[in-house]
N, C-alpha and C positions, 0 to 999 in steps of 0.2 A: 717442572713437568707434572707434579702431582695435581696441580689445579686444572689441567686439561680435562675436557669432558670425556673424550674417548681416544683411546690409542689404537683402536681396531685397525687392522690393515698394515701395521708396521711389520717389518721383517723380523726374523728371529734376532733377539737381543741378548747380549752377554754383558754383564756389568761387574767390574772389579772395584772394590772399595775396602779401605782399611776402617776399622772401627773407630779410629780417632779422626776420621774425615769430618770436617766441619759440616758437610752436607749428608752425613750418614743417615740421619732420620728421613730426609727427603729421598735418598736413594732407596731405602727400604720401601717407602710408600710408592715410589715409581715402579719398582719391580712388582709390587702387589697389584698396582693398577694395570701394568702390562699384562699380567696373567689374567686378571679379571676381564680384560678386553680381548682375550683369546690369543694373545701374542705368546709365542714360545720364548720365554724369558728365563735367564739363569743369573743368579747373583752369587758371586764368589767374594768372600770376605777374608781378611787377615786381621787378626787381633793386634791392637796397639800400633797400627800404622796409619798414615795419612792418606791423602787423596791419590797420590801417584805411586803407591807402593810397588807396582810391577816394575818400576824403573830403578828401584833401590838395589844395590849390589849385596843383597842378603838372600838366604835360601828361599824365603817366601816370594821375593821378587823374581828370582830365577824360575821357580816353579810356575808362577803366573805367566811369565814370558813363554815358557814352553807350551803351556795350555793355550795361550793366545795364538801362538804360531800354528798349532794343530787346528784350532778353530778357523783361522784364516785360509787354511789350505782345503777346507771342506767346501764342496759345492753347496750353495744354500738355496738354489732355485728349484 
């Protein structure tokens, strides 16, 4: 996604990534590009975790799942 010209018009976007994610640098660039395009974007990171850390049965994963549940219940339109 970092190579896309514009991300303008995308809906609010929330990204979760561990710092050990093989795509971590691309995720950082994507979040920056989303914001630069005027998209309401938020990046949540957890140190020393991989790509799907919200699924892990650890405190950081449980916290992420609680946050995601709250986000999914909010109206976004």
